[in-house]
C-alpha positions, 0 to 999 in steps of 0.5 A: 801819576795822574794826568789832569783832564783839560777843562773848559774850551780846550776840553770841548775842542779835544772831544769834538775832534775825537768824535768827528774822527770816530763818526767817519768810520760808520759812513765809510763802512756803509759806503763800502757795503753799498759798493760791494752790493752794487758790484754783486748785483752787476755780476749777477745781472751779467751772469743771468743775462748770458744764461740761455735755456737750450731745448733739451734733446728728446730721449728715444730708442731706435733700431737700425737695419741695412739691406745691401741687396736693396741698398736700403737703410731703415730706422724704427723709432722703438720708444721714447718721445716724438722727434721733430724731423725738421730739427733732425740731422742724419749722418751715414757711414759705411765701414767707418767712411761717411757717405759722399752725399748725406741725406738731407732730412726730410727730403724728396729726391736728393743726390746719392739716393734713389727715389723718395725716402719712406716714412717721416724722412719724406718731406711730404709726410708728417714731420713728427716721427712717432713711436712705431714708425719706420723711416728709411732711405735707399742709397744710390749706386752713385754714392760712395762707399757702396753698401755691401753685405757684411759691411758695418753701417753706422747712423748718427742722429743729431737733434738740433745739433746735439747727439740723439743716438748713434746706431750700428748694424751689419748689412745683410 
């Protein structure tokens, strides 16, 4: 059985209708592709805008010494990069208990400490701690806990709020 194809005006209208419907598909595809592209660009832009490049923590090695007779805690910068003291914070603990008064680095005279600190911890010295330099402070008798011989002393150094080093020694 054969079906006769429409001829004349009716055939033209039928072909136009089919052609109109098929012509919409590429337009819909292009609009969808543009919408997806715009969404991806928006997501990438938002992601890149929230990206922040933090300053890296310097790498360095230190040696810690504690003398109970003098009440001194000394740190030597043994190797690595220079340290900007103004971005450094220091936490001292004796036998696992943090000192009641922590040293504000750099400083000249602070509660809980005797005299002025040595080296770059002193606010009047160069604020850059370089390899080979020793920095120290003297814990006052008014600070607690007291530093006794045989005590474990832990010093935590943080650079711009990020851990730089955690050192531990036994007081002599």
